N, C-alpha and C positions, 0 to 999 in steps of 0.2 A: 461386805465382801462381794455380794452379787452386783452391787452398783459399780464397784471398781472393775469387775470383769465385763460388765455391760459397756462401760466407757472405753475399755481397751478394744472390744470388738467393734464398737461404733467408730472409734478413731481409725481402726484398720480399714473398715469399709469406706469411710470418708476419704482416706488416703487413696484407696484403689479408684474411687470415683473421680477424684481430682486428676490422677494420672491418666485414666482413660479419657477424660474430657480434654486434657491437654494434647493427647495423641490425636484424637479426632479433630480438634480445632486446628492443629497445625496441618493436618491433611487437607482440610477445607481451604485454609489460607494458601497452601502450596497449589492446590487444584485451581483456585481462582487466579493466581498469578500465572500459572502455565497457560490459562486460556487467553492471555494477552499476547502470547507468542505467535508470530507468523514468520514465514520465510519468503522472501522475494528474490528470485534469481532470473538472470538473463540467460536464456537457452544458449548453450555453447560458449558462454562468457563473451559474447559479441557486444561489448559495451561501446565500441567505436566502429562506425561504418561510414562508407562513402555513398553519397546520394547523387544520382544523375537527374535528368529532367523529370522523371516520373517519381522520384523520391526513394524512400527506403523503408523497410519494415524491421521491427524488433519483436522477437518472441520472448515473452516473459512467463514465469510460472510462479503462482502464489499458492503457498501451502499453509493451512491452518494447523499449527503444531499442537494446539490445545485439544481437549476432549469434547468441549461444548461447541455447538454451532455458533457462528458469528457472521455479521455483515461487515464487509470491508469497503471503505471508500478509497478509490484509487484516483489520484490526481496527476496530470501531466503539466509541469510548470517549466516555462522557459527561464533559464537562469542567466539570460543575457540582459544587457542594459536597455535595449530598445523597447518600445511599447508593443503590445500584442498586435501581431499581424503586420508590423512595419519592418522594413529593412533598415539595418544600421550597419554602415560600412566601417564604422570606427573599430579599429583593431580586428577587422574581418569577422566580426560577430554578427549573427542574424538570428531572428526568431523564426522558428518553423512550427506551424500548427500540425497537430497530430490527431488521429482518430483511433478509437478502440474497436477491435474486431474480435469475434470468437474464433475458434479453430476452423469453423465452417465458413469463415470469411463473411459472416453477417455482422453488420455494424451494431455495436452495443449502444444502448440508449444512454444518453447523458442523465445524470441525476437532476439536471436543470433543464428538462425538455419542455418546460412551459415558460413562455415569455412573460407570464403574469406572476411568476414567483416573486414575492415581495422581498426575499432575502438576497436577490441578485441585483447588483447595480450594473449599469451599462458597460462598465469597463472591467467587470469581474471575469476571471477565466472560467469558462464553462467546460473545460476539458477534464471532466471527472465522471467516473462511473461507479456503480456499486456491484459487488460480487458477494453472494452468499455461499459460505462453505461450512459443511458439517465438520465435526471434529476429525482431524487427521486427513482431511480431504485436500486435494490440489486441483487447480484449474490453470490451464494455459490460455493466455490471451495475447493478442497482437496489437502493436501500436504502429500505424502507418504514418510516417512523417512525409508531408508534401513539400517539395521544393518550391519556394516562392518564385513567382515570375520575376525575372530580372535579377535573380541572385547572382552575385559575383563568384566566379570560379575561385575555389580556395577558401571561401567563407566557411565559418565554423558555427555550429549550434551546440549549445549545452542545455540539455533538458533533464529535469529531475522527475522521477516517478516516485510519488509518496503514497504510502498505504497506512491507513489508520483503521482500527477496529471500533465497532460501536460499543464494545465492552470496555475498552481501554483507550480513550481518545488521546491520552498523553504519550502513548507508546507508538512512535512513528518509525517505520522502516522505509528505506528508500534506496534507489540506485540512480546513478547518473549515466545518461546516454549522450555520446558525442557523435555528431554528424558533420562530415565535411562535404561541401558541394564540389562536385567534379564535372568535367565536360563530358557530355554524352550520357550513356546509360551505364 
């Protein structure tokens, strides 16, 4: 009789432990997946701009939606068909190089600031920076696009800004910026 009561109590305790473990483990899984989330926005929704001789600037805001700190890699990729740094007048598409600046207009250092980096090939795009954000923190940064010398009026550039987190490299967020070359400023 005592053993039967003992098994009932231990079975009940065991059930409670299992339920509590499943609750806490689902909280951990939820918490880890929410740390992968970030939000990238173009300030004032200005995805399309016109660039004169001096170029154009885009202001973007990156927000860490998760609770844990994370490092983010931000890349600027020309989505046109020509080679980096070259003009391509086919279908009025050109590549435009861009640089990253903070809100104080200080140039941000590239992740590849050393020419001896073994992971970079001569033709790799070095237009990428790193930003560290604490949980729920946001940072504004600026991308200055330089109009290439000899760019044809009416030419268009499409560039993609891609962001990946060091915690979740397969979770990529991005925005597309379109720049049209105009006459003058």
